[in-house]
N, C-alpha and C positions, 0 to 999 in steps of 0.2 A: 177408664179413664184418670181417675182422682188420681194416680198413682203416676201417670204420665204429665200430667198438670204440675203435680208437684216436683217432680222430674226440672220441670222450667221453671218452678217459682227458685227452686233450691240454686239453678245457675245465675240468678238474679235476673229475669227475662223483667222488662219495662212493658213493652208492646206486645201483648198475644193476637195474633191473626187467627182468627176461625172461619175459614172458608167451608160452605155447607150447602148441602140442595135442602136443608132443615128450614123453616119458617114461620112462622104465627108466634102467638104468645107464649106459648112452652119455651121456641128458642130463643126469644128477648128475655126470657125468665133466667134462662140458662146463661146468656153472655152475662147480665146482671151480676148473676151468681159468681162467675170465672171472675168477673170484674173486680167484687168483694171479697172472696176468698184468696186471690193473690195480689190483690193491691196492686191492680195494673191497668193498664189502657187495653181493652178488645175491640180487634175491630170484625166484627161480623158481614163476611161475606157470603151474601145469600144470591142464587141464580134466579134472576126472572126471565120466565121463558113463556113465551105464546106459544099455542099449538101450530100458530101458520109458521112456527122458525123451525119446526121440527121436521124430518124428512115424513112424507105421506104416510109409508107403511107403520110408523110408529103412531103419530098425530091421531090416526085411526082406532087407536087403545082408547080414546079418551074420548068422554061425551062431545058432542059438537057442537053444543052449546056453550062449551066451556072456554072461554078466550084464552085463559092463562092456564098453564099446566103447572106453573110454580109461579108465584105472586110477589117471590122475593123476601124481602125486608131485612136487608141491610143496613145495618146501625154501629155505630161507634158509642163504647160506655167508657165512662169515666172509672178510676179507683174505688169510687165510693157508690158506683153501681147505680149514677144515673147517666140516662141518654144522653149524649150531647151532639146527635147528628142522627137522623132517621128516626124511625124506619123509613123505608122506603118500598112501598107496596107498588104493584102493577105498573110499573114504568121502569128504564133502563136511569140511572142516574149516579154520576159519583158523585161521593160525600168527602165534606171537607169538614174540620175540626182542627183547633189548634189545641196542641196538648202543651203540658207544662209536667216533664218529667220529675222535676222536684217534688211534685204532687204524688208521684210514687213512694218515695222515698219517704216524705210524711205520713203517709197514709199505713205505712208500715208499724209507726208507731205505736198504732190503734190496733192492728191486727198484722202478725208476721208468724204466718202457717209453717213458713220452710227456716225461721230464727229463731226466736227464743220461745215459739209452741212444737220445735220440731221435736223434744224429746230424743235427743242424740244417745242418751244414757239406755234406751228404749229399742228405739231403731235404728238399723241400720240400711242405707239405701245403695244400693250399687248399682252405676249408669254403666252399661254396656255401649260404648263410642263407636266401636269398631262397625265399617261398613258388613251389611248385614245382605242377603239376597232375597228378593221376597217370595221366590220361587225354589223347590230344591228340585234338582234333578235325580231319578231313580237309577 
């Protein structure tokens, strides 16, 4: 994933959306890292799901006393790594945050991984932007 993120940073992404099934402190640390690494706003969208929301044949795979299959953990993170909304656990909720895209530009003066730290004299990154099939016919 670091090269995929780098490709996004190099194209000037300012808002990085990270939808996932992941949750917890480790995932929040990852969101904060991405925000600081790319100096971008990060929207982490995690799925909060109760066992009662699943088909019975799937819900039975989890312990009966476990109400939440996934507690969620959605959050919005600023380019400096500070959490500005959330995280939201064990409930469904829409997160809102005011963001200032000038903060992205200002943060890049401190660290710009795809700018002056990119070392184009050493590395050459080619991004294939042509449509690709996920599965190939044999």
